[in-house]
C-alpha positions as CSV (number, residue, x, y, z in Angstrom):
1,X,-21.3,21.3,-15.6
2,X,-24.4,19.1,-15.8
3,X,-24.0,15.3,-16.2
4,X,-26.8,13.4,-17.9
5,X,-27.9,9.8,-17.9
6,X,-29.4,7.7,-20.5
7,X,-32.8,6.8,-19.1
8,X,-36.5,6.9,-19.9
9,X,-38.4,10.1,-19.0
10,X,-40.1,8.4,-16.1
11,X,-36.7,8.0,-14.3
12,X,-35.6,11.6,-14.8
13,X,-37.6,13.1,-11.9
14,X,-36.2,10.6,-9.3
15,X,-32.7,11.2,-10.5
16,X,-33.0,15.0,-10.2
17,X,-34.5,14.7,-6.7
18,X,-31.7,12.3,-5.7
19,X,-29.1,14.7,-7.0
20,X,-30.6,17.7,-5.1
21,X,-30.9,15.7,-1.9
22,X,-27.3,14.4,-2.1
23,X,-26.0,17.9,-2.9
24,X,-27.7,19.4,0.2
25,X,-26.6,16.7,2.6
26,X,-23.0,16.7,1.3
27,X,-22.6,20.5,1.5
28,X,-24.3,20.8,4.8
29,X,-22.1,18.1,6.5
30,X,-19.0,19.5,4.8
31,X,-19.8,22.9,6.3
32,X,-20.4,21.3,9.7
33,X,-16.9,19.7,9.6
34,X,-15.4,23.0,8.7
35,X,-17.1,24.8,11.6
36,X,-15.9,22.0,14.0
37,X,-12.3,22.5,12.8
38,X,-12.0,19.0,11.4
39,X,-10.8,20.1,8.0
40,X,-7.2,20.9,7.3
41,X,-5.9,22.9,4.3
42,X,-2.4,23.0,3.0
43,X,-0.5,24.8,0.3
44,X,-2.6,27.0,-2.1
45,X,-5.8,25.9,-0.2
46,X,-4.6,27.4,3.1
47,X,-6.9,30.5,2.8
48,X,-9.9,28.2,2.8
49,X,-9.4,27.7,6.6
50,X,-11.2,31.1,7.0
51,X,-15.0,30.5,7.1
52,X,-16.1,33.2,4.7
53,X,-13.5,32.1,2.1
54,X,-14.7,28.5,2.5
55,X,-18.3,29.5,1.9
56,X,-17.4,31.6,-1.1
57,X,-15.5,28.6,-2.5
58,X,-18.6,26.4,-2.1
59,X,-21.0,29.0,-3.5
60,X,-20.6,27.9,-7.2
61,X,-21.1,24.3,-6.3
62,X,-24.6,25.1,-4.9
63,X,-25.7,26.3,-8.3
64,X,-24.7,23.2,-10.2
65,X,-27.0,20.4,-10.9
66,X,-25.8,17.2,-9.3
67,X,-27.1,14.4,-11.5
68,X,-26.6,10.7,-10.7
69,X,-24.7,9.1,-13.6
70,X,-25.7,5.5,-14.2
71,X,-25.7,3.2,-17.2
72,X,-26.3,-0.6,-17.6
73,X,-23.2,-2.8,-17.5
74,X,-21.9,-4.1,-20.8
75,X,-21.8,-7.8,-19.6
76,X,-24.8,-7.7,-17.4
77,X,-25.3,-7.6,-13.6
78,X,-23.6,-11.1,-13.2
79,X,-20.3,-9.6,-14.4
80,X,-20.6,-6.7,-12.0
81,X,-21.2,-9.0,-9.0
82,X,-18.3,-11.2,-10.0
83,X,-16.0,-8.1,-10.3
84,X,-17.0,-6.6,-6.9
85,X,-16.8,-9.9,-5.1
86,X,-13.1,-10.0,-5.7
87,X,-12.5,-6.7,-3.9
88,X,-15.1,-6.3,-1.1
89,X,-13.0,-8.2,1.5
90,X,-9.5,-7.3,0.3
91,X,-7.1,-4.8,1.9
92,X,-5.6,-1.9,-0.1
93,X,-2.3,-3.9,-0.7
94,X,-1.3,-7.4,0.1
95,X,1.9,-8.4,1.9
96,X,3.1,-10.2,-1.2
97,X,3.4,-6.9,-3.1
98,X,5.6,-5.3,-0.5
99,X,9.2,-5.8,-1.5
100,X,11.3,-3.8,1.0
101,X,11.3,-0.9,3.5
102,X,14.5,1.1,3.9
103,X,15.7,4.7,4.1
104,X,14.4,5.4,0.6
105,X,10.9,4.5,1.5
106,X,8.5,1.6,0.8
107,X,9.0,-0.4,-2.4
108,X,6.1,-2.4,-3.8
109,X,4.8,-3.9,-7.0
110,X,1.8,-2.5,-8.9
111,X,0.0,-3.1,-12.2
112,X,0.1,-0.6,-15.0
113,X,-3.0,-1.5,-16.9
114,X,-2.0,0.7,-19.8
115,X,0.7,-1.9,-20.7
116,X,0.3,-5.5,-21.7
117,X,2.2,-8.6,-21.0
118,X,5.1,-8.9,-18.5
119,X,5.7,-5.1,-18.6
120,X,2.4,-4.6,-16.8
121,X,4.1,-5.4,-13.5
122,X,5.9,-2.3,-12.3
123,X,7.8,-1.3,-9.2
124,X,7.4,1.9,-7.3
125,X,9.1,3.4,-4.2
126,X,7.3,6.0,-2.1
127,X,8.3,7.8,1.1
128,X,6.8,6.2,4.2
129,X,4.5,9.2,4.9
130,X,3.1,9.2,1.3
131,X,2.7,5.4,1.4
132,X,0.7,5.6,4.6
133,X,-1.4,8.5,3.2
134,X,-2.4,6.5,0.1
135,X,-3.1,3.4,2.2
136,X,-5.4,5.3,4.6
137,X,-7.5,6.6,1.6
138,X,-8.9,3.0,1.5
139,X,-9.8,3.0,5.2
140,X,-13.5,3.8,5.9
141,X,-14.4,6.4,8.5
142,X,-15.9,5.4,11.8
143,X,-19.5,4.2,11.5
144,X,-19.2,3.0,7.9
145,X,-19.1,-0.7,6.9
146,X,-18.0,-2.2,3.7
147,X,-20.9,-4.7,3.5
148,X,-24.1,-4.8,5.5
149,X,-26.8,-7.3,4.8
150,X,-30.4,-6.9,6.0
151,X,-33.5,-9.1,6.1
152,X,-33.2,-12.3,4.0
153,X,-29.5,-11.7,3.4
154,X,-28.5,-11.1,7.0
155,X,-27.5,-14.6,8.1
156,X,-25.6,-17.6,6.9
157,X,-28.9,-19.2,5.8
158,X,-29.7,-16.6,3.2
159,X,-29.7,-19.3,0.5
160,X,-32.5,-21.2,2.2
161,X,-34.4,-18.0,2.9
162,X,-34.3,-16.9,-0.7
163,X,-35.4,-20.3,-1.9
164,X,-38.3,-20.3,0.5
165,X,-39.2,-16.7,-0.7
166,X,-39.2,-17.9,-4.3
167,X,-41.5,-20.8,-3.5
168,X,-44.0,-18.5,-1.6
169,X,-43.9,-16.0,-4.5
170,X,-44.2,-18.8,-7.1
171,X,-41.1,-17.5,-8.8
172,X,-39.3,-20.0,-11.0
173,X,-35.6,-20.5,-10.1
174,X,-33.2,-18.9,-12.5
175,X,-31.6,-21.4,-14.9
176,X,-28.0,-22.3,-14.1
177,X,-25.7,-20.5,-16.3
178,X,-22.0,-20.7,-17.0
179,X,-20.0,-18.6,-14.6
180,X,-18.3,-15.6,-16.1
181,X,-14.9,-16.2,-17.5
182,X,-12.2,-14.8,-15.3
183,X,-8.6,-14.3,-16.5
184,X,-6.2,-16.9,-15.3
185,X,-3.9,-15.5,-12.7
186,X,-0.2,-16.0,-13.6
187,X,2.4,-15.9,-10.8
188,X,5.1,-13.2,-11.1
189,X,8.8,-13.5,-10.4
190,X,9.7,-11.8,-7.1
191,X,13.0,-10.7,-8.7
192,X,12.2,-9.2,-12.1
193,X,8.4,-9.0,-11.9
194,X,8.0,-11.1,-15.1
195,X,5.3,-13.7,-15.6
196,X,6.3,-17.2,-14.6
197,X,5.1,-20.3,-16.5
198,X,4.4,-23.3,-14.3
199,X,5.9,-26.4,-15.9
200,X,5.3,-29.0,-13.2
201,X,4.1,-28.9,-9.6
202,X,5.7,-31.3,-7.0
203,X,3.8,-32.6,-4.0
204,X,5.1,-31.4,-0.7
205,X,6.2,-34.7,0.6
206,X,8.3,-35.6,-2.5
207,X,11.5,-34.2,-3.7
208,X,12.1,-33.5,-7.4
209,X,14.3,-36.1,-9.0
210,X,17.1,-35.2,-11.4
211,X,17.2,-36.9,-14.9
212,X,19.2,-40.1,-15.1
213,X,22.9,-39.5,-15.7
214,X,24.3,-40.3,-19.1
215,X,26.9,-42.9,-19.7
216,X,29.6,-40.3,-20.2
217,X,28.8,-38.5,-17.0
218,X,28.9,-41.8,-15.1
219,X,32.5,-42.5,-16.1
220,X,31.8,-45.2,-18.6
221,X,33.9,-45.2,-21.7
222,X,32.3,-44.3,-25.0
223,X,32.2,-47.0,-27.7
């Protein structure tokens, strides 16, 4: 079906052009991959390996309108940048979430966001092949980069460059605002997966001391 966006009429034409352009490029390159034998089909999709069947399968898609879906973020662009900055340089799964690897497969922790509290931390075991397949879904193809900066944002001096550009353009600096509130990260127990509460933190060079013994435990007679 057609997907619409909430926008002013002046933005409808660029969105339609962008949708048609993306549809043409996507389908053309998908067909090129099929002709080069770089697409594999399994199960009920095996007949699509034949070229005519594959083209018939894509025929309805050519008649659909591909419309860019976009809407303003609820908390503003600052919240979007804060959210994306936590994921741009991370791998699909960290080593701390991997629990074990044995004949049953790979066991790891994950978060079920449909639940709240300590029950959000769940444990899953997948076969080694399925685990690798899901992990590789997060690997970019050759020639793609996660982040690429150009122009004023290309070097480590981008802050100085942007400040100079603002001075040349006579743009007033943005007033400093409070950073977006981020939920406090609570450590989880490696055994049960529940949320741990930090009572006290000891410095590395000191050992925790036990409470002083009572008179009864020291062997003294009670009055």
